[in-house]
C-alpha positions, 0 to 999 in steps of 0.5 A, spaced: 536 635 392 537 640 398 532 645 395 526 640 394 527 639 387 528 632 383 532 630 378 530 625 373 534 621 368 531 617 363 533 613 358 528 610 352 528 607 346 528 611 340 522 616 340 517 618 335 517 626 334 510 626 337 512 622 343 519 627 344 514 633 343 509 630 348 515 629 353 518 636 352 512 640 353 511 636 359 518 638 362 516 644 367 509 641 368 506 635 373 509 629 372 505 625 366 504 618 366 507 615 360 505 608 358 511 603 357 511 598 351 511 591 354 518 590 351 521 596 355 518 592 362 521 586 360 515 582 357 514 580 350 510 584 345 504 581 342 508 579 336 513 575 340 508 571 344 504 569 337 511 567 334 513 563 340 506 559 340 507 558 333 514 555 334 511 550 340 505 548 335 511 547 330 515 543 335 509 539 337 505 537 330 509 540 324 516 538 325 515 532 320 512 536 315 516 542 315 524 541 317 525 549 318 521 553 322 521 559 318 518 556 312 512 553 317 512 560 320 511 564 313 506 558 311 502 559 317 502 566 317 500 567 310 494 562 312 492 566 318 492 573 314 488 570 308 483 567 313 482 574 316 482 577 310 476 573 308 472 576 314 473 583 311 467 586 307 
């Protein structure tokens, strides 16, 4: 602006109270770098990427056994969860 100040307009996803408090505390201070989630950057979240890979696996190897992807996905995720749980103490 003419007086050398800056005006910033920001639109975010719904923020948690702690995130909102962090922003409000920073209003009259230096600019703070806040890490944006991948979805906000236009990328996919890790869970979205994993679901996409499982979908490709279903297309490639399991369509004959599971006609519906959602049934395959639930079954596959249950197996993955049990496999990880078995590794816990």
